[in-house]
C-alpha angles and dihedrals in degrees: 000000000000120000086224095073107140096023107141092014121109139188114256113268115254109280093016121126114242110265091023117123113250111236110272095015113150128213089234091059089056096047112107116240114240114251094245092061109102099216094179093051093046091049091050091050092049092050093053099036112125143164121274127203118247124189133172116241097195136258122295138181110239124172091342093308128117102232127192109207129207136180122211115191128197116215109290094016128104127187107236128207088251091055091046091051090048092051091052089049091051091050095052101076091042092052092045087068092047097108090057088058094047097262118179091203099257123108144164122218120199119193107195118192093199134187093251101033144318126292134192118195122190114193115185126190108232139181124302094031092291134123137220121220130199122182124199124184142184145157117301113276095003103100094167089068096061115136135173114281122239120279110276096024107143136186121290120235094273095046090046090056091057091046090050090054090047093052089055093044091051093050094041098048108024109027099030096026124111132218131045118337093248090058092048091050091049090052090048091051091051095047100091140150124229141163128059121335125202 
């Protein structure tokens, strides 16, 4: 039997007749939670979820690609120049093979100084309105130990927020933009997100 027995169920409100809906009860609150949902883990994540600082670090040319660079910093962490240089170095060999993966020459690099380690994400816009994503990871503050992440590893909630902005910036400025390509790329490079992301 599931440990979740009773989730979404409630005792009748004082004065309510058994089986009668308490005032303000929602259908969602009465819906049983599927057994694969880890309620304890989700609750723990919700209780510790916090904002993280994001800041743009400019646009660079790496391996023939125009790359927009971001830093995401967990509380108490700061992306250093050494870590930034290491992230750019990690991205180089990946981007050098970009044409073989259909790269259009535009990429976003996210350097995330996380609470449990450091992450470098390289998202490249490729043919047919798709993108390619590579994730590298390593111990916190030891950028020389970055290695490719496991197959299937995807962005965390903070990284996904930057990627969501970048999807919109790419469509807004490059695909739907007007004027010469150089002007659209300059507008794309200037269209950044910053502040604190939840």
